[in-house]
C-alpha positions in Angstrom: 150.6 58.7 104.5 154.2 57.8 104.2 156.7 57.6 107.1 160.0 59.3 106.3 163.2 59.3 108.3 165.5 62.3 107.7 169.1 62.4 108.9 171.1 65.6 109.1 174.8 65.6 109.8 176.9 68.1 111.8 177.4 70.6 108.9 173.6 70.7 108.3 173.0 71.7 111.9 176.2 73.7 112.3 174.6 77.0 113.1 171.3 78.4 114.4 170.4 79.5 110.8 171.1 76.0 109.5 169.1 74.5 112.3 166.2 76.7 111.2 166.7 75.5 107.6 166.5 71.9 108.8 163.3 72.7 110.8 161.8 74.1 107.6 162.7 71.1 105.6 161.2 68.7 108.2 158.0 70.8 108.3 157.8 70.8 104.5 158.0 67.0 104.5 155.2 66.8 107.0 153.1 69.3 105.2 153.4 67.1 102.1 151.4 64.5 104.0 154.1 62.4 105.6 155.0 61.4 109.2 158.5 62.7 109.9 161.3 61.4 112.2 164.6 63.3 112.2 167.9 61.9 113.4 170.6 64.5 113.9 174.3 64.6 114.7 176.1 67.1 117.0 176.8 70.5 115.5 179.8 70.5 113.3 183.1 70.5 115.3 181.4 69.8 118.6 182.3 66.1 118.8 185.9 66.9 117.9 185.9 69.4 120.7 184.5 66.9 123.2 187.0 64.2 122.1 189.8 66.8 122.5 188.8 67.5 126.1 189.0 63.8 127.0 192.4 63.4 125.2 193.8 66.5 126.9 193.3 64.8 130.2 194.8 61.4 129.3 195.7 59.2 126.3 194.6 56.2 128.2 191.0 57.1 129.0 188.1 54.9 130.3 186.0 54.3 127.2 182.8 54.3 129.3 183.4 57.8 130.5 184.6 58.8 127.0 181.1 57.8 125.7 179.4 59.9 128.4 181.3 63.0 127.3 181.3 62.7 123.5 177.6 61.8 123.3 176.6 65.1 124.8 176.8 67.0 121.5 173.7 65.4 120.1 171.6 66.4 123.1 172.2 70.0 122.2 171.3 69.5 118.6 167.9 67.7 119.2 166.9 70.3 121.8 167.7 73.2 119.5 165.9 71.6 116.5 162.8 70.8 118.5 162.8 74.4 119.8 163.1 75.7 116.2 160.2 73.7 114.9 158.0 74.7 117.8 158.9 78.3 117.3 157.5 78.0 113.8 154.2 76.7 115.1 154.6 73.0 114.7 154.7 70.3 117.4 158.0 68.5 118.0 159.5 66.2 120.5 163.1 65.2 121.1 164.5 61.9 122.4 168.0 60.8 123.4 169.3 57.5 122.4 168.6 55.9 125.7 165.0 57.2 125.7 164.2 55.7 122.4 166.4 52.9 123.5 168.9 52.0 120.9 170.0 48.9 122.7 173.6 48.1 121.9 176.4 45.8 122.9 179.0 47.0 125.4 181.8 48.0 123.0 182.2 51.6 124.1 183.1 54.1 121.4 182.1 51.6 118.6 179.0 49.9 119.9 176.7 47.9 117.6 172.9 48.1 117.7 171.0 45.0 118.8 167.5 46.4 118.8 165.6 49.7 118.6 162.5 50.2 120.8 160.6 52.7 118.7 157.1 52.3 120.1 157.3 55.7 121.9 157.9 57.4 118.6 154.9 56.1 116.8 152.5 57.6 119.5 154.0 61.0 119.0 153.8 60.7 115.2 150.2 59.8 115.4 149.6 62.9 117.6 151.0 65.0 114.8 154.5 65.8 116.1 157.8 65.8 114.3 160.0 63.4 116.3 163.7 64.3 116.7 166.1 61.6 117.8 169.8 61.9 118.8 172.0 60.0 116.4 175.2 58.3 117.5 173.9 57.3 121.0 172.8 54.0 122.5 172.6 52.2 125.8 173.8 48.8 126.7 172.2 46.1 128.8 173.5 47.7 132.0 172.1 51.1 131.1 175.5 52.5 130.3 175.6 55.2 127.6 177.3 53.9 124.4 178.3 55.6 121.1 178.3 54.0 117.7 181.6 55.4 116.3 182.2 58.4 114.1 179.5 58.7 111.5 177.2 56.7 113.7 174.2 58.9 113.2 173.8 57.4 109.7 173.4 54.0 111.4 171.0 55.4 113.9 168.8 56.8 111.1 168.8 53.6 109.1 168.1 51.5 112.2 165.2 53.8 113.0 163.9 53.5 109.4 164.1 49.7 109.7 162.4 49.5 113.1 159.6 51.9 112.0 159.3 50.2 108.6 159.7 53.6 107.0 159.0 54.2 103.4 162.3 56.0 102.9 165.4 57.2 104.7 167.0 60.4 103.4 170.6 61.0 104.5 171.4 64.8 104.2 175.1 65.6 104.2 177.3 68.4 102.9 177.6 66.7 99.5 174.8 66.3 97.0 175.2 62.6 96.4 177.7 59.8 95.9 180.4 60.6 93.4 182.7 58.3 91.3 185.5 59.5 93.6 186.3 62.5 95.9 185.5 65.6 93.8 188.0 67.6 95.8 190.8 65.4 94.2 189.2 64.8 90.8 187.2 67.9 89.6 185.5 65.9 86.9 184.2 63.2 89.2 180.6 62.4 88.3 177.6 62.2 90.7 175.8 58.8 90.4 172.0 58.7 90.2 172.0 55.2 91.6 174.4 52.8 93.2 173.9 49.2 94.5 174.0 48.4 98.2 177.0 46.2 97.7 179.0 48.9 95.8 178.1 51.5 98.4 179.1 49.1 101.2 182.5 48.5 99.6 183.1 52.2 98.9 182.1 53.1 102.5 184.3 50.4 104.0 187.2 51.4 101.8 187.3 55.0 102.8 184.5 56.9 101.1 183.2 59.3 103.8 179.6 59.6 102.5 178.0 57.0 104.7 179.1 54.9 107.6 179.6 51.3 106.6 177.2 49.9 109.2 174.4 52.1 108.0 174.7 50.5 104.5 174.8 47.0 106.0 171.6 47.7 107.8 170.0 49.3 104.7 170.8 46.2 102.7 169.7 43.7 105.4 166.3 45.3 105.9 165.9 46.7 102.3 165.6 50.2 103.5 165.4 52.7 100.6 168.1 55.2 101.2 168.8 58.4 99.4 171.9 60.6 99.9 171.5 64.3 99.2 172.6 67.7 100.3 170.8 69.9 102.9 172.5 73.0 101.4 171.7 72.6 97.7 168.5 71.3 96.0 168.9 68.1 94.0 167.7 64.5 93.7 170.9 63.0 95.2 171.9 59.3 94.8 169.6 56.4 95.5 170.9 53.1 97.0 169.3 50.2 95.2 169.3 46.5 94.9 172.0 45.1 92.5 169.4 44.0 89.9 168.4 47.6 89.5 171.8 48.7 88.3 173.3 48.5 84.8 175.3 45.4 84.0 177.7 47.5 82.0 179.0 49.3 85.1 182.4 47.6 85.4 183.9 50.1 87.8 181.4 52.4 89.6 183.8 54.4 91.8 187.1 54.8 93.5 187.8 55.1 97.3 190.9 56.0 99.1 191.8 55.7 102.8 194.8 57.4 104.5 193.7 56.1 107.9 195.4 52.8 107.8 198.8 51.5 108.9 200.8 48.5 107.8 202.4 46.0 110.2 204.9 43.3 109.0 206.1 40.4 111.0 209.3 38.7 109.5 210.3 35.1 110.2 207.1 33.8 111.5 207.3 30.1 112.3 205.4 28.3 109.5 203.2 25.9 111.6 199.5 25.6 112.4 198.1 28.0 115.0 200.7 30.7 114.8 198.6 33.1 112.7 195.6 32.6 114.9 197.8 33.4 117.9 199.1 36.6 116.4 195.9 38.0 115.0 193.8 36.7 117.8 195.6 39.0 120.2 194.5 42.0 118.1 191.0 40.7 118.2 191.1 40.5 121.9 192.3 44.1 122.0 189.3 45.1 119.8 191.5 46.1 116.9 190.1 45.4 113.4 192.4 43.9 110.8 191.9 44.7 107.1 194.2 43.4 104.4 196.3 40.3 105.2 199.2 38.9 103.0 201.3 35.9 104.0 204.3 34.9 101.8 204.9 31.3 100.8 207.6 29.7 103.0 210.3 28.6 100.6 212.1 26.3 103.1 208.9 25.3 104.9 210.1 26.7 108.3 209.4 30.4 108.4 207.3 33.0 106.5 206.5 36.7 106.5 203.1 38.2 107.3 201.8 41.7 106.6 198.4 43.2 107.5 196.8 46.6 107.9 195.0 48.1 110.9 193.3 51.5 111.5 195.9 54.2 111.9 194.3 55.3 115.2 195.0 51.7 116.6 198.5 51.5 115.2 200.4 52.3 118.4 198.4 49.9 120.5 198.6 47.2 117.7 202.4 47.5 117.6 202.5 47.2 121.4 200.4 44.1 121.3 202.5 42.6 118.5 205.8 43.3 120.3 204.9 40.7 123.0 203.3 38.4 120.4 206.4 38.3 118.2 208.5 37.3 121.2 206.1 34.6 122.3 205.8 32.9 118.9 209.5 33.2 118.1 209.2 35.5 115.0 212.4 37.3 113.9 211.4 41.0 113.5 208.4 43.4 113.7 208.1 46.4 111.3 205.4 49.1 111.1 204.6 51.9 108.6 201.8 54.4 109.1 202.6 56.4 105.9 200.5 54.4 103.6 197.2 54.7 101.7 194.7 52.2 100.3 193.2 52.9 96.9 190.2 50.8 95.8 188.2 50.3 92.6 184.7 49.1 93.1 182.0 47.8 90.6 179.6 44.9 90.4 180.5 44.5 86.8 183.9 43.1 87.8 182.2 39.7 88.3 181.7 39.3 84.6 184.5 41.3 83.1 188.2 40.5 82.9 191.2 42.8 82.7 190.3 45.2 85.5 193.3 44.4 87.6 195.7 44.7 84.7 194.3 48.1 83.7 194.6 49.3 87.3 198.1 48.1 87.8 199.3 49.5 84.5 197.8 53.0 85.3 199.7 53.0 88.5 202.9 51.8 86.9 202.7 54.5 84.2 202.8 57.1 87.1 205.8 55.3 88.7 203.7 54.3 91.8 204.8 51.1 93.5 202.2 48.7 94.9 202.9 47.4 98.4 199.9 45.1 98.9 197.0 43.8 96.8 193.6 42.6 97.9 190.6 41.5 95.8 187.0 40.4 96.1 184.2 39.8 93.6 183.5 43.5 93.2 186.6 45.4 94.3 190.4 45.6 93.9 192.4 47.4 96.6 196.1 48.3 96.6 198.3 49.8 99.3 200.7 52.5 98.2 202.9 55.2 99.7 200.6 57.9 101.2 202.3 60.7 99.2 201.0 59.3 95.9 197.4 59.1 97.0 196.0 62.0 94.9 198.1 61.1 91.9 196.9 57.5 92.0 193.2 58.5 92.3 193.4 60.8 89.3 195.2 58.3 87.2 192.7 55.5 87.9 189.7 57.8 87.4 191.1 58.6 83.9 192.0 55.0 83.2 188.4 53.8 83.9 186.8 56.8 82.3 184.6 57.4 85.3 183.7 60.9 84.3 181.6 59.4 81.5 178.1 57.9 81.7 178.5 54.1 82.1 176.9 53.5 78.7 179.6 55.6 77.0 182.7 53.9 78.6 185.0 51.4 76.9 185.0 48.3 79.1 188.2 46.6 80.1 
């Protein structure tokens, strides 16, 4: 008997009929001889509605109370799904995040899981019940409700699978797998049968919306077999695998884009030890993540320029923090731009192939697209461009790397 964790997103439970469909899928998995745990999100649109209620009251809300409000959607989903399963003649039991005890840190609205106390679940499984768990929710050491950030139900499901030592974790979404890029932009984008944890981690962190980044981190850390597939269409989906299980010839596996970043530039930064730590440390103290960082060489040895990106949602707060910081360190000027996009090419084969950056930059140049920032790692190249060129850039790069073709048929750089 295998233990399977199934995760269903908001679209999959977006109506009563879809909830019935999820109930049938969970029951079919159990009837195949498996123990089944289901993690679910709030019904589609519900979390946005709850967030809107908070923001209608104030822009400067208490994040503890924010978590109390926005976590409510999952309670409705698990109760409805348990009711649907029981109405079809099968035992089911639902749990909220604080009942299973997803123990997290105290970072409200983006808490990180420290531990999952899953012992209650196993007893219900052994009694023949399908267990349904609220995704997205947790509880800190002071018993405050926390939430894991948007897309956090993916992380809940993988954490459950790791804690229960599940044989597989199936993430059901509104897409039928992981594509070479967003098929809404590139109609010939190809669904991948397999992708490495590292590649998926890069794509998720760079803007691909299929899985939350932290869910992939957990899957890799605990070697949880994860499959991404659609709850609305039959299919085998995409399997996340170890790198050695992927083909060496895959130079570029996929493209990601992210319009949810903003660029901040500080001109005339004193070029001396400790200044960068002072500036960026203040953003860390404000719990604002920094992504790409570029610092120019100081020609005269006295001042330099520094540019970095932050989440667009944090842009107003980041600019406010930097206004004071710039004055304190004696920098000349602060500039900000939220009309940017990040485009990234990802592939484990970059480690052993040259010419990828040249091909990427030439494809953008041929379309008249200027590059504002560049960042690289072993398996990815990211560029920042003007937001209005996002779709054009993605299509041009998809063609340049021939991603519509099977990897064995491509011409390597």
